[in-house]
C-alpha positions in Angstrom: -12.4 -9.9 -17.5 -11.8 -6.6 -15.8 -9.7 -6.0 -12.7 -10.2 -3.8 -9.6 -7.1 -3.3 -7.4 -7.6 -2.1 -3.9 -4.7 0.1 -2.9 -5.9 2.3 -0.1 -4.6 0.4 3.0 -2.2 2.0 5.5 -0.3 -1.1 6.6 -0.3 -0.2 10.3 0.8 -3.7 11.4 4.1 -3.2 9.5 5.3 -0.1 11.2 8.1 1.2 11.0 8.6 -0.5 7.6 5.3 0.9 6.5 4.0 4.5 7.1 0.7 6.2 6.2 2.2 8.0 3.3 4.3 5.0 2.1 2.2 1.9 3.0 3.3 -1.6 2.3 1.8 -2.0 -1.1 4.3 0.6 -2.5 7.4 -0.8 -0.6 10.0 -2.9 -2.3 10.1 -5.6 0.4 11.6 -8.5 -1.5 13.1 -7.1 -4.7 13.0 -4.0 -6.9 9.3 -4.5 -7.6 6.6 -3.2 -5.2 3.7 -5.3 -4.1 1.4 -3.0 -6.0 3.4 -3.5 -9.2 3.3 -7.3 -8.7 -0.5 -7.0 -8.4 -0.7 -5.0 -11.7 1.4 -7.7 -13.3 -1.1 -10.3 -12.2 -4.0 -8.2 -13.4 -2.4 -8.0 -16.9 -2.8 -11.8 -17.1 -6.5 -11.3 -17.7 -7.1 -7.6 -18.4 -5.8 -4.9 -20.8 -4.5 -1.7 -19.2 -7.7 0.1 -20.0 -9.6 -2.6 -18.1 -7.7 -2.2 -14.9 -9.2 0.1 -12.2 -7.6 1.1 -8.9 -9.3 2.4 -5.8 -6.9 4.2 -3.5 -6.5 7.0 -1.0 -6.2 10.6 -2.4 -2.8 10.8 -0.8 -1.5 7.9 -3.0 -2.6 9.3 -6.3 0.8 10.2 -7.6 2.4 7.2 -6.0 0.1 5.0 -8.1 0.9 6.8 -11.4 4.6 6.8 -10.6 4.5 3.0 -10.0 2.7 2.5 -13.3 5.1 4.8 -15.1 8.1 2.8 -13.8 6.5 -0.3 -15.3 5.9 1.4 -18.6 2.1 0.9 -18.3 -0.5 3.5 -18.9 -4.1 3.2 -17.6 -6.6 6.0 -18.1 -6.5 8.6 -15.3 -10.2 8.2 -14.8 -9.6 4.5 -13.9 -7.9 5.6 -10.6 -10.7 6.3 -8.1 -9.6 8.4 -5.2 -11.3 7.9 -1.9 -11.6 11.1 0.3 -11.3 8.8 3.4 -11.0 5.1 3.9 -14.2 3.3 4.7 -13.1 -0.3 4.5 -13.6 -2.6 1.5 -17.3 -2.6 0.7 -17.7 1.1 -0.3 -14.4 0.8 -2.3 -15.5 -2.3 -4.2 -19.0 -1.1 -4.8 -17.6 2.2 -6.3 -15.2 0.4 -8.5 -17.7 -2.1 -9.8 -20.3 0.6 -10.3 -17.8 2.6 -12.5 -16.8 -0.6 -14.4 -20.5 -1.4 -15.0 -21.2 2.2 -16.3 -18.2 2.0 -18.6 -18.4 -1.6 -19.9 -21.8 -2.9 -19.0 -22.3 -6.3 -17.4 -18.7 -7.5 -16.6 -16.8 -10.1 -14.6 -14.4 -8.3 -12.3 -11.4 -9.8 -10.4 -11.0 -7.9 -7.1 -7.4 -7.9 -5.9 -5.8 -6.5 -2.8 -2.6 -4.7 -3.8 -0.4 -6.0 -0.9 -0.4 -9.8 -1.2 2.5 -12.0 -2.3 1.2 -14.7 -4.8 2.7 -17.2 -7.2 0.7 -16.4 -10.3 1.3 -19.8 -12.0 -0.9 -22.0 -14.1 -3.0 -23.1 -11.1 -3.6 -19.4 -10.3 -4.8 -18.7 -13.9 -7.0 -21.8 -13.9 -8.6 -20.8 -10.6 -9.5 -17.4 -11.9 -10.9 -18.8 -15.1 -13.0 -21.2 -13.1 -14.2 -18.3 -10.8 -15.1 -16.3 -13.9 -17.5 -19.0 -15.0 -19.0 -19.4 -11.6 -19.5 -15.6 -11.2 -22.4 -15.8 -13.6 -24.5 -17.2 -10.8 -22.4 -16.6 -7.6 -20.4 -14.1 -5.7 -17.0 -15.9 -5.7 -14.2 -15.7 -3.2 -10.9 -17.6 -3.3 -10.0 -20.1 -0.6 -6.4 -21.0 0.3 -5.7 -24.5 1.6 -4.1 -24.0 5.1 -0.6 -25.1 5.6 -1.0 -24.9 9.4 -3.4 -23.6 12.0 -3.3 -19.8 11.8 -5.1 -17.4 14.1 -4.6 -14.3 11.9 -6.9 -15.4 9.1 -10.6 -15.8 8.6 -11.8 -19.2 7.5 -14.4 -20.5 4.9 -16.4 -23.7 5.4 -17.0 -25.3 2.0 -20.5 -26.6 1.4 -22.3 -28.1 -1.7 -19.9 -29.1 -4.5 -20.0 -27.0 -7.6 -18.0 -27.3 -10.9 -14.6 -26.1 -9.8 -15.6 -24.9 -6.4 -18.1 -25.0 -3.6 -21.0 -23.1 -2.2 -19.9 -21.3 1.0 -21.5 -23.0 4.0 -20.2 -20.5 6.5 -17.6 -17.8 7.0 -15.6 -17.9 10.3 -13.9 -15.1 12.1 -10.3 -15.3 13.1 -10.2 -18.1 15.6 -8.0 -19.1 18.6 -5.4 -21.7 18.0 -7.4 -24.8 19.0 -10.4 -23.7 16.9 -8.0 -23.0 13.9 -6.6 -26.5 14.3 -10.1 -27.9 14.2 -10.9 -25.9 11.0 -7.8 -27.2 9.3 -8.6 -30.8 10.2 -12.2 -30.4 8.8 -11.0 -29.0 5.5 -11.8 -25.3 5.8 -10.0 -22.7 3.7 -8.3 -19.5 4.6 -10.2 -16.5 3.4 -7.8 -14.8 0.9 -9.6 -11.5 0.5 -9.7 -11.9 -3.3 -13.0 -12.1 -5.2 -14.6 -12.5 -8.6 -17.8 -10.6 -9.0 -20.3 -10.1 -11.8 -21.2 -6.4 -11.7 -25.0 -7.0 -12.1 -25.1 -9.6 -9.3 -22.9 -7.6 -7.0 -24.8 -4.4 -7.4 -28.1 -6.2 -7.0 -26.9 -7.8 -3.7 -25.6 -4.5 -2.3 -29.0 -2.9 -3.1 -30.7 -5.8 -1.3 -28.3 -6.4 1.7 -26.6 -3.1 2.2 -29.0 -0.5 0.9 -27.3 2.4 2.7 -24.3 1.9 0.4 -26.4 1.7 -2.7 -28.5 4.7 -1.7 -25.5 6.9 -0.8 -24.0 6.4 -4.3 -27.3 7.1 -5.9 -28.4 10.1 -3.9 -25.2 12.0 -3.0 -24.0 14.8 -5.3 -20.3 14.2 -4.8 -17.9 11.4 -3.8 -17.1 13.4 -0.6 -20.8 13.4 0.3 -21.0 9.6 -0.5 -18.2 8.9 1.9 -19.8 10.9 4.6 -22.9 8.8 4.3 -21.5 5.2 3.9 -20.6 3.1 6.9 -17.1 1.7 7.5 -17.8 -1.9 6.6 -16.0 -4.8 5.0 -17.3 -6.6 1.9 -17.2 -9.9 4.0 -19.3 -8.6 6.8 -21.6 -6.4 4.6 -22.3 -8.8 1.7 -20.5 -12.2 1.6 -21.6 -13.4 5.1 -25.2 -12.4 4.3 -25.7 -13.4 0.7 -27.3 -16.8 -0.3 -25.1 -17.1 -3.4 -21.5 -17.1 -2.1 -19.1 -19.6 -3.6 -15.5 -20.4 -3.0 -12.9 -21.5 -5.5 -9.8 -23.2 -4.1 -6.6 -21.4 -5.0 -3.8 -24.0 -4.9 -0.7 -21.8 -5.1 1.6 -19.9 -2.8 -0.2 -17.0 -1.1 0.8 -14.7 1.7 -1.1 -11.6 2.8 2.0 -10.1 4.4 -0.2 -8.9 7.2 2.4 -9.0 9.9 6.2 -9.4 10.3 5.6 -13.0 11.1 4.1 -13.4 7.6 7.1 -11.6 6.1 9.5 -13.9 7.9 7.6 -16.9 6.4 8.0 -15.4 2.9 11.7 -14.7 3.0 14.5 -17.2 2.2 16.4 -18.2 5.3 20.2 -18.7 5.9 21.6 -21.8 7.5 20.6 -20.5 10.9 17.0 -19.8 10.0 17.6 -16.1 9.8 15.7 -14.0 7.2 17.8 -11.0 6.4 17.1 -7.9 4.2 19.9 -5.3 4.0 19.2 -1.8 2.5 22.0 0.6 1.7 25.7 0.2 0.9 26.8 0.8 4.5 24.3 -1.7 6.0 25.2 -5.2 7.0 24.4 -8.0 9.4 26.6 -10.2 11.6 24.9 -12.9 13.7 26.7 -14.9 16.4 24.7 -17.8 17.9 21.5 -16.2 16.5 18.7 -18.2 15.0 15.3 -17.9 13.4 15.3 -14.0 13.4 13.9 -11.5 10.9 16.4 -8.8 10.4 15.6 -5.8 8.1 18.1 -3.0 8.6 19.6 0.1 7.0 22.8 0.1 9.1 25.3 -2.4 10.3 23.4 -4.7 12.7 24.9 -7.4 15.0 23.0 -9.9 17.1 24.6 -12.2 19.7 22.8 -15.2 21.3 19.3 -14.2 20.3 16.6 -16.2 18.6 13.0 -15.8 17.3 13.2 -12.0 17.2 11.9 -9.4 14.7 14.4 -6.5 14.3 13.3 -3.7 12.0 15.6 -0.7 11.6 14.5 2.1 9.3 17.1 4.7 10.3 14.6 6.9 12.2 12.9 4.1 14.2 13.8 0.6 15.6 11.3 -2.2 16.3 12.3 -5.2 18.3 9.6 -7.9 18.9 9.3 -11.6 19.5 8.2 -13.6 16.6 4.6 -14.7 17.2 3.8 -11.3 18.8 4.0 -9.1 15.7 0.2 -8.6 15.4 0.6 -6.3 18.4 2.7 -3.8 16.4 -0.5 -2.0 15.5 -0.6 -1.0 19.2 2.7 0.8 18.8 1.3 2.6 15.7 -1.8 3.6 17.7 0.2 5.1 20.5 2.3 7.1 18.2 -0.8 8.2 16.3 -2.3 9.4 19.6 0.8 11.4 20.4 0.8 13.1 16.9 4.2 11.6 16.1 5.0 12.3 12.4 6.9 9.0 12.2 3.5 7.2 11.7 3.2 9.3 8.5 6.6 9.3 6.8 10.0 7.7 6.7 13.2 9.6 6.6 12.6 9.4 2.8 9.2 10.8 1.9 7.8 10.6 -1.6 6.1 13.6 -3.3 4.6 14.0 -6.8 7.8 15.8 -7.9 10.2 13.2 -6.5 11.3 12.6 -2.9 13.3 14.0 0.0 15.4 12.2 2.6 16.2 13.7 6.0 19.9 13.3 6.5 20.3 15.0 9.8 18.3 17.3 12.1 18.7 19.1 15.4 17.4 22.1 17.2 16.8 24.9 14.7 18.3 23.0 11.7 17.4 20.2 9.3 19.4 18.8 6.3 17.6 17.0 3.4 18.5 15.5 0.1 15.9 16.5 -2.5 15.4 14.3 -5.6 13.4 16.0 -8.4 12.3 13.9 -11.4 13.0 15.2 -15.0 10.4 17.8 -16.0 8.9 18.1 -12.5 8.8 21.1 -10.2 8.0 21.9 -6.6 5.2 24.3 -5.9 5.8 28.1 -5.9 5.9 28.4 -2.1 6.9 30.4 1.0 7.9 29.6 4.6 7.3 31.9 7.5 9.7 30.3 10.0 12.7 29.0 8.1 15.3 30.0 5.6 16.7 27.4 3.1 20.1 27.0 1.4 20.2 24.8 -1.7 23.3 23.2 -3.2 23.0 21.2 -6.4 24.8 17.8 -6.4 23.6 16.4 -9.7 21.7 17.7 -12.7 20.6 21.2 -13.5 18.2 23.2 -11.4 16.0 26.1 -12.4 15.3 28.2 -9.3 13.0 31.1 -8.6 13.8 33.3 -5.6 11.6 36.3 -5.3 11.6 38.0 -8.7 14.8 36.3 -9.9 15.2 33.2 -12.0 18.6 31.4 -12.2 20.1 28.1 -13.4 22.3 26.2 -11.0 24.7 23.4 -11.9 26.5 20.9 -9.7 28.5 22.7 -6.9 26.5 25.9 -7.3 24.1 27.2 -4.6 21.5 29.7 -3.6 19.9 31.1 -0.4 16.2 31.6 0.2 15.3 33.9 3.2 12.2 33.2 5.3 9.1 34.9 3.8 10.4 34.9 0.2 8.5 33.1 -2.6 10.6 30.4 -4.2 10.5 27.4 -6.5 12.7 24.5 -7.6 12.4 22.9 -11.0 14.3 20.2 -12.9 14.3 21.3 -16.6 16.8 18.6 -17.6 16.7 14.9 -18.7 18.4 13.4 -15.6 17.3 13.3 -12.0 18.1 16.5 -10.1 19.7 16.1 -6.6 19.9 19.0 -4.2 21.1 19.3 -0.6 18.8 21.5 1.3 19.7 23.0 4.7 16.8 24.5 6.7 17.4 26.9 9.5 14.7 28.4 11.7 12.7 28.2 15.0 10.1 25.9 13.4 10.9 23.2 10.7 7.6 21.3 10.4 6.4 20.3 6.9 3.2 22.3 7.5 5.1 25.6 7.4 4.3 26.1 3.8 2.1 28.5 1.8 1.6 27.3 -1.8 0.8 30.0 -4.5 1.0 27.7 -7.5 1.3 23.9 -7.8 1.3 21.5 -10.8 -0.3 18.8 -8.7 -3.4 20.6 -7.4 -2.2 20.6 -3.7 
C-alpha cells in the first residue's frame, strides 16, 4: 500500500492559531508532535518511507522536510509534490496518484488529510486492510459512525452490503440540525475525507467523469500550466458523487477533523469545570473563577470570571473571543483581514523560514526587535534592504557574518551593525542552534523590503 498525504490546506477556520504560512497541520496543538507528523506516523503503518508521497503548497516545502527531519524520517525529495496554487482536493489527488502509478504501476493508495486527529488502533488498521481489498473494484471512502447530529460534516448513506463495507447509496452535503438528526437516526456515516484508491480505477474515472483534469495533466507542458487549466474542485464533487462504484468502509475509531475550535474543544481533556486549557510559554497561565465549559489557548496569563461556553484564543499578536457553537464563523474574520491586506493572516509573531525562524519581540514606529533562530549549517540569503538598518547581537552559538566585503565571526555578547543598502548575510557554521537579537530601524520595516543576491533555498 502506498500513501498520499494532502498537506496544502491553510486552516482559515482556526485563525489566529493557524496562519497561511503556518497552517494547522504543522502546529503542535495537543503535544510536541504536529498533526502532519501524526499523519506520517499513521502512513508508516502501511507504507515504507519511499512509498509515502505528499502534495503541498510551495510555501510549505521546507516546513514539510523539517517536520520529517525532526522525526528522523527521509522520503525522496521527488515524493513531495509542490502545487503552485491550491485548487482543492481533486487536482491534488489526481497528481499524486498519477505520479505513484508512473513510479510503481497499478497500486492501492491511502489518501490522508494531514490535519485530522485519529486513534490509529487495531480497528483503524483493520478498516484500511478491508478498504485495500475493496479498492480492487471500488473507489473507497471511510465513514465515521456519528456520535451526535453535526452540521459541519457531510454524510454518506450506505447502500448494498459488501464484504467489510457498503456501496454508497448517496452523498449528502452539510445539513441543518434537524436533517443531521434524521441522518444519524437512519444510520448514515460522517464523511471522513479519507480514501483508498486503486490508481488504475481512479485515473480511469477521472478521465471519464472529469476529463478537464485528465486532459490538463496530459497536455500541459508544466505543472504551472496544469494548475492554470484545472478547475477548483473537490474529489467528492468531481468524482465520488458521480461514480457508480463508490464504496464506504466504516471506521470505528476516534476521529476528529479539527475543522473548528468547537472540534478542538471536543478533542481536549477538560478540568473539573469543563474547561479545556492549553498554556504556551513559561509566563503563561490560566485562572478561572466561576468559569465553565470554555476553550482557553493562551500565551500569557489569562483570567476569566463568571463566563461559560467561550472560545478564547490568544497568540500574542491577536486575540479571538467567540461563543462555542459559533466558531465556524471565524473564517469570516480571516476573510476580512485578508481583504484589508493584514499580514496577521499570513504569519504569527514567530514565522518559520527554511533556515530557522524569527519571533517579533516588540515593534513600534520606525523600529522592530526580533529573535532570529538559525539551525546548524543553515544560512540566510545574501541580501540587502533599502529602507532599514539592522543591528545583530549574538545570544547563543557562533555566527558567521558578511557585511559588505567583510566576513567576521561573532560569539555570544558580540554584535555588528548593517547599514541600509549594504549586502549582508548571517550563517550558523556551528553544531548548536544560533540565536541572534536583531534590531531594525528605518522608515519602512516590511518583510518585502529585501533584495536577494544568493539563496540556498531557491527563493
